[in-house]
C-alpha positions as a Markdown table, in Angstrom:
| # | Residue | x | y | z |
|---|---|---|---|---|
| 1 | Met | -7.0 | -115.2 | -18.2 |
| 2 | Val | -9.2 | -115.9 | -21.2 |
| 3 | Tyr | -7.6 | -115.9 | -24.7 |
| 4 | Leu | -9.6 | -115.5 | -28.0 |
| 5 | Phe | -8.1 | -117.1 | -31.2 |
| 6 | Gly | -8.9 | -116.0 | -34.9 |
| 7 | Pro | -8.9 | -118.1 | -37.9 |
| 8 | Asp | -5.4 | -118.3 | -38.3 |
| 9 | Gly | -5.2 | -119.8 | -34.9 |
| 10 | Asn | -3.4 | -116.3 | -33.5 |
| 11 | Ile | -4.8 | -115.0 | -30.5 |
| 12 | Val | -6.9 | -111.7 | -31.3 |
| 13 | His | -8.0 | -110.7 | -27.9 |
| 14 | Ser | -7.4 | -111.5 | -24.3 |
| 15 | Ala | -8.9 | -110.5 | -20.9 |
| 16 | Arg | -8.8 | -111.2 | -17.2 |
| 17 | Leu | -11.8 | -112.7 | -15.9 |
| 18 | Ile | -13.1 | -112.2 | -12.4 |
| 19 | Cys | -15.2 | -114.9 | -11.3 |
| 20 | Ala | -16.4 | -116.2 | -7.9 |
| 21 | Asp | -15.3 | -119.7 | -8.8 |
| 22 | Glu | -13.8 | -121.9 | -11.6 |
| 23 | Glu | -17.6 | -123.1 | -12.9 |
| 24 | Arg | -18.4 | -119.2 | -13.2 |
| 25 | Ala | -15.3 | -118.8 | -14.8 |
| 26 | Lys | -16.1 | -121.3 | -17.6 |
| 27 | Gln | -19.6 | -120.5 | -18.1 |
| 28 | Arg | -18.1 | -116.6 | -18.9 |
| 29 | Ala | -15.6 | -118.1 | -21.3 |
| 30 | Gln | -18.0 | -120.6 | -23.3 |
| 31 | Gln | -20.0 | -117.3 | -23.8 |
| 32 | Leu | -17.3 | -115.9 | -25.5 |
| 33 | Ala | -17.2 | -118.8 | -28.1 |
| 34 | Glu | -19.8 | -117.1 | -30.1 |
| 35 | Thr | -17.4 | -116.2 | -32.9 |
| 36 | Asn | -13.5 | -117.8 | -31.8 |
| 37 | Arg | -12.3 | -120.4 | -30.5 |
| 38 | Val | -11.5 | -119.6 | -26.5 |
| 39 | Glu | -9.3 | -120.9 | -24.3 |
| 40 | Leu | -9.4 | -120.3 | -20.6 |
| 41 | Trp | -6.2 | -120.3 | -18.1 |
| 42 | Gln | -5.2 | -120.0 | -14.6 |
| 43 | Leu | -1.4 | -118.6 | -14.7 |
| 44 | Thr | 0.3 | -121.9 | -16.5 |
| 45 | Arg | -2.7 | -124.1 | -16.2 |
| 46 | Lys | -5.3 | -124.8 | -19.4 |
| 47 | Ile | -8.7 | -125.1 | -17.3 |
| 48 | Ala | -11.0 | -125.0 | -20.5 |
| 49 | Ser | -11.2 | -124.9 | -24.3 |
| 50 | Tyr | -14.2 | -123.7 | -26.2 |
| 51 | Arg | -14.7 | -124.2 | -30.1 |
| 52 | Ser | -16.2 | -121.3 | -32.1 |
| 53 | Arg | -20.0 | -121.9 | -32.3 |
| 54 | Ala | -19.8 | -120.1 | -36.0 |
| 55 | Asn | -18.5 | -122.9 | -37.4 |
């Protein structure tokens, strides 16, 4: 799952990513960090967090 956070720190969107492997999932999640902070999770395991590139 990937979670996008708004400026107030609340989740504004979530989506399931279907990727061949964890590295590809990280690349996709990082692409989503254009305007929002993004976190990538696999069930209860946090895989990565990316800061918004807009800030």
